[in-house]
C-alpha positions as CSV (number, residue, x, y, z in Angstrom):
1,X,9.0,98.3,11.9
2,X,5.2,98.3,11.9
3,X,4.9,97.3,8.2
4,X,7.3,94.4,8.8
5,X,4.8,92.8,11.2
6,X,2.7,91.8,8.2
7,X,5.4,89.3,7.1
8,X,4.9,87.3,10.3
9,X,1.4,85.8,10.5
10,X,1.8,84.5,14.0
11,X,1.5,88.1,15.2
12,X,-2.1,88.2,14.1
13,X,-2.9,85.6,16.8
14,X,-0.9,86.6,19.8
15,X,1.7,88.8,21.4
16,X,4.8,86.9,20.6
17,X,7.3,87.5,23.4
18,X,9.3,84.3,22.9
19,X,12.1,85.0,20.3
20,X,14.6,83.8,22.9
21,X,13.1,80.4,22.4
22,X,12.5,80.5,18.6
23,X,12.5,83.4,16.1
24,X,9.5,83.6,13.8
25,X,9.3,82.4,10.2
26,X,8.5,85.1,7.8
27,X,6.3,84.7,4.8
28,X,9.2,85.7,2.5
29,X,11.5,83.0,3.9
30,X,8.7,80.5,3.6
31,X,8.3,81.4,-0.1
32,X,12.0,81.0,-0.7
33,X,12.0,77.6,1.0
34,X,9.1,76.5,-1.2
35,X,11.0,77.6,-4.3
36,X,14.1,75.8,-3.1
37,X,12.3,72.5,-2.6
38,X,10.4,72.9,-5.9
39,X,13.8,73.3,-7.7
40,X,15.0,70.1,-5.9
41,X,11.8,68.3,-6.9
42,X,12.4,69.2,-10.5
43,X,16.1,69.2,-10.7
44,X,17.3,66.5,-8.3
45,X,21.0,66.1,-8.0
46,X,21.8,68.7,-10.6
47,X,20.0,71.3,-8.5
48,X,21.8,70.1,-5.4
49,X,25.2,70.3,-7.1
50,X,24.6,74.0,-7.9
51,X,23.4,74.6,-4.3
52,X,26.5,73.0,-2.8
53,X,28.7,75.2,-5.1
54,X,26.9,78.2,-3.6
55,X,28.2,77.6,-0.1
56,X,31.2,79.9,-0.5
57,X,28.8,82.7,-1.4
58,X,26.9,82.0,1.8
59,X,30.1,82.3,3.8
60,X,30.8,85.7,2.1
61,X,27.3,86.8,3.1
62,X,28.0,85.8,6.7
63,X,31.4,87.4,6.6
64,X,30.1,90.6,5.3
65,X,27.3,90.7,7.9
66,X,29.6,90.1,10.8
67,X,32.9,91.6,9.4
68,X,34.9,88.4,9.2
69,X,36.9,86.9,6.4
70,X,34.9,84.3,4.5
71,X,37.6,81.7,4.8
72,X,37.3,82.2,8.6
73,X,33.6,81.3,8.6
74,X,32.5,77.7,9.3
75,X,29.0,76.5,8.6
76,X,27.6,74.3,11.4
77,X,24.1,72.9,12.1
78,X,24.1,74.6,15.5
79,X,26.4,76.2,18.1
80,X,26.6,73.1,20.3
81,X,28.0,70.7,17.6
82,X,30.5,73.3,16.6
83,X,31.8,73.9,20.1
84,X,32.2,70.1,20.7
85,X,34.2,69.8,17.5
86,X,36.4,72.7,18.6
87,X,37.0,71.3,22.1
88,X,38.1,68.0,20.7
89,X,41.1,69.8,19.4
90,X,41.9,72.0,22.4
91,X,44.6,70.9,24.8
92,X,43.1,69.5,28.0
93,X,45.6,71.3,30.2
94,X,43.9,74.7,29.5
95,X,42.2,76.3,32.5
96,X,38.8,77.7,31.6
97,X,36.7,80.5,33.1
98,X,32.9,79.9,32.7
99,X,29.9,81.8,34.1
100,X,27.8,80.1,36.8
101,X,24.6,78.8,35.3
102,X,25.4,79.8,31.7
103,X,23.7,78.0,28.9
104,X,24.3,74.2,29.2
105,X,25.7,74.0,25.6
106,X,28.4,76.5,26.7
107,X,29.4,75.0,30.0
108,X,28.8,71.3,29.7
109,X,31.2,70.6,26.8
110,X,34.0,71.9,29.0
111,X,32.8,70.2,32.2
112,X,32.4,66.8,30.6
113,X,35.9,67.0,29.2
114,X,37.3,67.7,32.7
115,X,39.0,71.0,31.9
116,X,40.3,72.8,34.9
117,X,37.6,75.4,35.6
118,X,36.8,78.5,37.5
119,X,33.4,80.2,37.6
120,X,32.2,83.8,37.7
121,X,28.8,84.9,39.0
122,X,26.2,86.5,36.7
123,X,25.0,89.6,38.6
124,X,25.2,93.4,38.5
125,X,29.0,93.1,38.7
126,X,29.5,90.3,36.2
127,X,32.3,92.1,34.3
128,X,34.2,92.8,37.5
129,X,33.8,89.2,38.5
130,X,35.3,88.0,35.3
131,X,38.2,90.5,35.4
132,X,39.0,89.5,39.0
133,X,39.2,85.8,38.0
134,X,41.3,86.5,34.8
135,X,43.6,88.8,36.8
136,X,44.9,85.9,38.8
137,X,47.0,85.0,35.8
138,X,46.1,81.3,35.4
139,X,43.1,81.5,33.2
140,X,43.7,80.4,29.6
141,X,40.2,80.4,28.1
142,X,37.1,82.5,28.8
143,X,33.9,81.0,27.3
144,X,30.5,82.7,27.8
145,X,27.2,83.6,26.2
146,X,27.1,87.2,25.1
147,X,23.5,87.4,26.3
148,X,22.3,85.1,29.0
149,X,19.4,82.8,28.1
150,X,17.5,82.9,31.4
151,X,17.5,86.6,32.4
152,X,18.9,88.5,29.4
153,X,22.1,89.8,31.1
154,X,24.3,91.1,28.3
155,X,28.1,91.3,28.8
156,X,29.6,94.7,28.0
157,X,31.3,94.3,24.6
158,X,33.7,97.2,25.3
159,X,34.7,95.3,28.5
160,X,35.5,92.2,26.4
161,X,37.6,94.3,24.0
162,X,39.6,95.8,26.8
163,X,39.9,92.4,28.5
164,X,41.5,91.0,25.3
165,X,43.8,94.0,25.1
166,X,44.9,93.6,28.7
167,X,45.3,89.8,28.5
168,X,46.2,89.1,24.8
169,X,46.9,85.5,25.5
170,X,43.5,84.8,26.8
171,X,41.4,82.8,24.4
172,X,37.8,84.3,24.4
173,X,35.0,82.2,23.0
174,X,31.5,83.6,22.7
175,X,28.1,82.1,22.2
176,X,26.1,84.7,20.1
177,X,22.9,82.7,19.8
178,X,20.9,85.1,22.0
179,X,22.8,88.1,20.6
180,X,23.5,87.9,16.9
181,X,20.8,89.7,14.9
182,X,20.1,92.3,17.6
183,X,22.7,94.9,16.7
184,X,25.6,95.4,14.3
185,X,28.6,93.3,15.3
186,X,32.2,93.7,14.0
187,X,33.9,90.4,14.8
188,X,37.4,91.6,13.6
189,X,37.3,94.6,15.9
190,X,35.7,92.7,18.8
191,X,37.5,91.2,21.7
192,X,36.3,87.7,20.8
193,X,38.7,85.2,19.2
194,X,35.8,82.8,18.3
195,X,32.1,83.5,18.0
196,X,29.6,80.8,17.3
197,X,25.8,81.0,17.0
198,X,22.7,79.1,16.1
199,X,20.6,81.1,13.8
200,X,17.0,80.1,14.7
201,X,16.5,82.8,17.3
202,X,17.2,86.5,16.6
203,X,18.6,85.9,13.1
204,X,15.3,84.3,12.1
205,X,17.0,81.7,9.9
206,X,15.1,78.7,11.1
207,X,16.5,75.5,12.5
208,X,19.5,73.5,11.4
209,X,21.9,76.3,10.6
210,X,24.6,78.2,12.5
211,X,28.1,79.4,12.1
212,X,31.5,80.0,13.7
213,X,33.8,83.0,13.2
214,X,37.4,82.4,14.0
215,X,40.4,84.7,14.1
216,X,43.7,83.6,12.5
217,X,45.7,84.3,15.6
218,X,44.1,81.5,17.7
219,X,43.9,78.7,15.1
220,X,47.3,77.2,16.2
221,X,45.9,76.6,19.7
222,X,43.7,73.8,18.2
223,X,44.5,70.5,16.7
224,X,41.1,69.7,15.2
225,X,40.1,66.1,14.6
226,X,36.7,66.4,12.9
227,X,37.1,65.3,9.3
228,X,35.1,63.9,6.4
229,X,34.5,64.1,2.7
230,X,32.9,67.5,3.3
231,X,36.2,68.8,4.7
232,X,37.7,68.5,1.2
233,X,34.6,69.3,-0.9
234,X,34.6,65.8,-2.4
235,X,38.2,66.3,-3.6
236,X,40.3,63.6,-1.9
237,X,43.6,65.2,-3.1
238,X,43.0,68.0,-0.5
239,X,43.3,65.5,2.3
240,X,46.5,67.1,3.7
241,X,45.7,70.7,3.0
242,X,42.5,71.2,5.0
243,X,41.9,74.7,6.3
244,X,40.9,75.3,9.9
245,X,37.2,75.9,9.3
246,X,36.7,72.9,7.0
247,X,37.5,70.7,10.0
248,X,34.2,72.0,11.4
249,X,32.4,70.9,8.2
250,X,33.2,67.2,7.9
251,X,29.9,66.3,6.2
252,X,27.6,67.8,3.6
253,X,26.0,71.2,4.1
254,X,22.3,71.5,3.6
255,X,21.4,74.0,1.0
256,X,17.9,74.4,2.4
257,X,19.0,75.3,5.9
258,X,22.1,77.4,5.0
259,X,20.2,79.0,2.1
260,X,17.6,80.0,4.7
261,X,20.3,81.6,6.8
262,X,21.6,83.6,3.8
263,X,18.1,84.7,3.0
264,X,17.5,85.8,6.6
265,X,20.8,87.8,6.8
266,X,19.9,89.6,3.6
267,X,16.5,90.3,5.0
268,X,17.9,91.8,8.2
269,X,20.4,93.9,6.2
270,X,17.5,95.3,4.2
271,X,15.7,96.4,7.4
272,X,19.0,97.9,8.7
273,X,20.9,96.6,11.6
274,X,21.2,100.0,13.2
275,X,17.4,100.5,12.9
276,X,16.9,97.1,14.5
277,X,19.3,98.0,17.4
278,X,17.5,101.3,18.0
279,X,14.1,99.7,18.1
280,X,15.2,97.0,20.5
281,X,16.9,99.6,22.7
282,X,13.5,101.4,22.9
283,X,11.8,98.1,23.8
284,X,14.4,97.2,26.4
285,X,14.2,100.5,28.1
286,X,10.4,100.4,28.1
287,X,10.2,96.8,29.5
288,X,12.9,97.3,32.1
289,X,11.2,100.4,33.5
290,X,7.7,98.9,33.4
291,X,8.6,95.5,34.8
292,X,10.9,97.1,37.4
293,X,8.2,99.4,38.7
294,X,6.0,96.3,39.2
295,X,8.7,94.7,41.3
296,X,9.1,91.8,38.9
297,X,12.8,92.1,38.1
298,X,15.8,91.1,40.3
299,X,17.7,94.1,41.6
300,X,20.8,92.8,39.8
301,X,19.1,93.5,36.5
302,X,17.9,97.0,37.5
303,X,21.5,97.8,38.6
304,X,23.1,97.1,35.3
305,X,23.4,100.0,32.8
306,X,22.9,97.8,29.7
307,X,20.4,95.1,29.1
308,X,19.0,93.0,26.2
309,X,15.3,92.5,25.4
310,X,15.1,89.3,27.4
311,X,13.5,89.6,30.9
312,X,12.8,87.0,33.5
313,X,9.9,88.1,35.7
314,X,9.1,86.8,39.1
315,X,6.1,84.4,38.7
316,X,5.1,80.8,38.8
317,X,3.2,78.4,36.6
318,X,0.0,80.1,37.3
319,X,1.3,83.4,35.9
320,X,2.7,81.6,32.8
321,X,-0.7,79.9,32.3
322,X,-2.5,83.2,32.7
323,X,-0.3,84.9,30.1
324,X,-0.9,81.9,27.8
325,X,-4.7,82.3,28.2
326,X,-4.3,85.9,27.3
327,X,-2.4,84.9,24.1
328,X,1.0,86.1,25.3
329,X,3.6,83.6,24.2
330,X,6.5,83.3,26.7
331,X,8.6,80.6,28.3
332,X,8.9,79.3,31.9
333,X,12.6,79.6,32.7
334,X,14.8,79.8,35.8
335,X,11.9,79.7,38.3
336,X,10.2,82.6,36.6
337,X,8.6,83.6,33.3
338,X,10.9,84.7,30.4
339,X,9.7,87.5,28.1
340,X,11.7,88.4,25.0
341,X,11.1,91.0,22.4
342,X,12.3,91.4,18.8
343,X,11.9,94.1,16.1
344,X,8.4,92.8,15.3
345,X,7.3,93.6,18.8
346,X,5.9,97.0,19.7
347,X,5.9,99.4,22.7
348,X,2.1,99.0,22.8
349,X,2.5,95.2,23.3
350,X,4.6,95.8,26.3
351,X,1.9,98.1,27.6
352,X,-0.7,95.3,27.2
353,X,1.6,92.8,29.0
354,X,2.1,95.4,31.8
355,X,-1.6,95.8,32.2
356,X,-2.1,92.1,32.4
357,X,0.6,91.8,35.0
358,X,-0.8,94.6,37.1
359,X,-4.2,92.8,37.1
360,X,-2.5,89.5,38.1
361,X,-0.6,91.2,40.9
362,X,-3.7,92.9,42.3
363,X,-5.4,89.5,42.7
364,X,-2.6,87.8,44.5
């Protein structure tokens, strides 16, 4: 992974512990983007027509990366817009289970549409909390982030798979924005019926692109209403034969943004998803141990067997400012300071951060 750091110039200036906020732009992707816009400059509409025709190939790339049929992939500008389009077609009499204090773009679309709702707590026993709620028998939909944005709690994917097996009629919707790109993920074999994600974080695809993966078995639960010329690929004769995912693509798809996503997925594939997962596990274990020994993590985090590489440490604005002064890029979140590490981070960087935190604690 060390050689890959050269592709991210920001790393020459700081310790970047903020991928949970925004993934870095690589030099390779920047060069591709410049080439794309140069082609647009020279080719105009002719170039764009070819780019639009390339969208099915991009869906194949996403489908291959996440093990999903290309026709079951929808291209969306971001997770939030896609979820709102989906919920416009979901019956309002569904009862939904959400996680308390999950990401607003997961919970708010259900709350503002006044779905009947229950909530499960995010703690050391999150999976047990979810199961207890679902076991009551009146939950129709479970919607949750795979990895929590504030503290990095990651739901056990084997639990989700078993939950779906035990409750086959439960519709399970996942937000993979803080998850996709951190390890291999087989959508078809997972317990999720729908998985959506924005690609500007761990997938390193830049802003303005995302996707939804949908299983055939749940499509009939929706009566989607989003529609436009993009839904028929400019062929008005297809007005009455629109496929499920094309209802999530009512307008034009930007070749710059979705081409960036395709480039990023190919880049991650070249690195190796298993290698990325192994490195992130090493970083997660190192950070959890070091930060835990300093007393900076909630006990609920320490009590969980699995964790992501997102950590919320106990600290105020003064700590955040101190880290910033020391060129450690992080984010104030949830009353603490959120640190997040990707494959371009190193164990040595965690050591540096740990030393800074020890020094800060000694002066309190």
